N, C-alpha and C positions, 0 to 999 in steps of 0.2 A: 740530669740537667734538663732534659725535655720535660720532666714532671714539674720542675721548678718554673720553667717557662710557661707551661700550661696554667699553673697555679697563679702566676703573676698576671697572665692574660685574663683569668677568671676574676681576679680582684679588680683589675682595671675596668672590666666590663660591668661588674657589680657597682663600682663607684660611679661610673658614667650613668648607669640606669637609674640610680637613686639620687643623682644630683650632687655627689661629693666633688668630683673632678671631671674636667673635660679637656681633651687635647687642645692646646692653644691654637687659635686660628683654624679650627677644624674645618670650617666651610671652605677654606682656601688651601686644602691639603695638609694643614697643620704644620707644626714645628716638632721635630723629633725630640723626645724626652722633655718637653715643656708642657705643663698643664696649667689650666685656669681652675680656680676653686668655684664650684657651683654653690647653690643656696645652702646646702648642709655642710659642704666642705668649708665654706666661709665661717659658719658657726663653730665647727669643730676647731678650726685654726684659731679663732678668737678665744675659745675656751682654753685651749692649750697655752696660748700666749698669756692669758690672764692668770692661769694657774702658775706658770713659770714666774711671772712678774711678782705674784704674791709670795711664792716660796723663796725667791731670790732677794727681794727687796723689803717687802712689808713685814716679813717675819723676823727680820734682823734689825736690831737697833743701830748698828754701826754701818749700815749700807743704805744709800739713797739711790733712787733711780734717776737717770738722765737719758733723755731721748735726743741725741745729737745727730747732726747731718753727717752723711757719709763723705760728702765732698767738703774737705777742709783744707786750710792752708798747710803746705808741706811741713812747716815748722811744727805744727801741732802733732802731726803723725810722728815726727822725729822725737819730740819731747815725750810722747806717750810710750815710746819704745817700739812702736810698730815697724819703723824703718830698720832699726838695727837688730831687733830680736826676732822678727818674723820673715826672715829672708830664706826662702826655700828654693835652692838652686834646682832647676829642672833640666832634664836631658831628653831630647827628642830622638826617638829611634826611627830613622827614615825608612827602614824596611817594614816595620809593623805599623808605622804611622801613629804610634802611641807616644805619650809624654809621661815621664817618670820623675818622681822626686828623688834627688840624689841620695838623701839620707835613708830613704826607704830601700833603695837599691843596695846601699852599704849593709844595712841591717839584714836584708834577705840573703845577701852573699855571705855574710859572716855566719848566719844561721846554717847555711848549707855546709860551710866548712866545719862548724861545731858539730853538725850531724855526722860528718865523716870521722871526726875524732871519736865520737861516741860509738860508731860502728867498729872502729879499730879496737876500742877498749872492750866492747862486747865480744869480739872475735877472740881477743887474747884471754879474756876471762873464761871462755869455754875451753881453751887449751890447757890452762894451768889450774891446779887445785888451790894452792895458797897464793891467790892473785892479789897484788896490791895495786889498786888503780892509781893512786897518787904517784907511786914509784914508776909505773908504766908511763904516766903522763910526762914525767920529768926525764925519762931516759930513752923512750922510743923515738927513733929518728923521724919517722913519718908524722907522728903526733907533734913533735917539736917543730917540724916544717909547717904543718897546718897552723899551729899556735903562733908562729912567727908571722904568717900572713895575716892572721886576725889582728895581731898587735900592730902591724903596719897600717892596716885599714883604719883601726881605731885612732892611731897616732896621727896619721897624715890627714885623712878625711878630705883630701883635695878633690876638686871636681874632675881633674884629669885621671886620678887613680880610680875614682868611682866609675868613670866612663870606661876605662880599660877593663875593670873587673866585671862590669855589667853588660856592656854592649860589644858587638863584634868589631874587629879592627877596622873594617871598611867604614862603618859609621863614625868611629872615633876619628879616623883620618880625615873624613869629610868635615866633621865638626872642627877639627884643628885648622883645616885649610880655610874654612869660613871665618874663624876667629882671626887668623893671620890677615885675611883680606880686609876684614873690618878694621883691624889695627892699622894696616897700611893706609887705608883711606883716611882714617882719623889723623894719621901723621902727615897727610898731604902727598903721599906717594901713590903711584899707580899700582894696583894689586898684581901680584905674580900670577901668571897663567899656569 
């Protein structure tokens, strides 16, 4: 990890030295993780953008390019599918001060459970000579329990079940209490203490 950090610092130093990027507002102590393009960085960015534009629009007969404003009437966003199809529920972990996408948390949690199933199968395969993995999956109580959890997460996919699976109970309870307080305020009631 330290080697990667050193390599990243060396790349940034090189890019600053040769005019590719500069930390944004550097003379005023800068902004963390925000960079401005220098003279060569601007050219590189333009070349990449031109290459992308040509490969995605000009090389296809059935595609045309449109350069539209980001700020649009809300109906436009709804009609294009951005409102209904690009809804990424987020979960804030107040302990780590990090924000997570709910679907990513589900996938990671399911992957951990699937890993446990594979470990169970590997252990059993070492113990028995004529091992049938499919039979083991369908009869072993622990594997069935793990598979039941996976099926529940995939079936429900609710924010609450994601939160319970991914975060500690204290954070979930504070999230639930905040949601209840917001709901009571919207209903015109005083929030519960």
